N, C-alpha and C positions, 0 to 999 in steps of 0.2 A: 723308569723302564716302563717298556709296551705292556699293555693289558694281553696280546695277545700277537702272534704272528699268525697276517693268515694268505695263502696263492691270491693274485689276481684273476686265476681262476673260479675261487672259488665267490666273491662279489658280485653282484650283479651291477648290471649297467642301465642305471636308471634315465633313461631319456628326457624326463620331465626337468632335472636338476643338471645334466650332464655331465656328470658325477660317476662314478662305480661307489655305490654302499657295501656296507656289512650289516649288523645289525649288532647293537651295542648294548650293553646288561641294561641301562637306563631309560630302553626305550624305543630309542632314536634309534639311528642308524650315521655310522661310522661313513667318512663321502673322504673322494680323493675325486683329480680329475686329469684326462689327458695332458694335458698341460702338464699341470704337476707331476704325471709320471716321464712327459721325455723334459720336460729337466731336470731329473732323474731322486723327484722327491719320494720316499716312501715309507711319511709317516700320512695316516690317514684319521686324523681329527674326525669327535663326536662335537656337535653344535650344541650340546646338551649337558653335559657333563666335563672334567679333566679327561677322561678315559683318552686313548689314542692306541693303534694299533700300525703294526707294521706293515708294510705289504711285500710279498715278494715278489718280480717281474724280471720277468727280459729288457731292460731297456730296448736293446735295438728291434725290439718289434712295435716300441712304441715309435724311435725315432728313427726307424724302416716305413712309420705311418704317417709319418708327417716330408716323406721323401716324393713318397707315393703323393700323397698328396700335389703335391706341389712341382707333379713331370703330367701329370693330368690337363690338359688340354682346357682350357675356358666353357664354361657347359656357352650351346648360343640358345636364340629364343626366335622363335618365326614372326613371324612379321605377314600379316593377311599385307594385301594389295590387293589396292581398290580399280 
């Protein structure tokens, strides 16, 4: 049984670890990546203890994010000409 049900909007994006996080009672953070969410995963684990939470989110929001990234043109780099 999950420790709690948490809305994705209540979680924070952590750029350093590239994951959504939420405070765990043990003092660490529950973590779940965007890739996990795209794959339909809804369980965010705490790396320091056995607790986990159920993340409530709209899976389509993350699937659409992938489609947008795939449709964006590749970035170009400036080239110096001598």
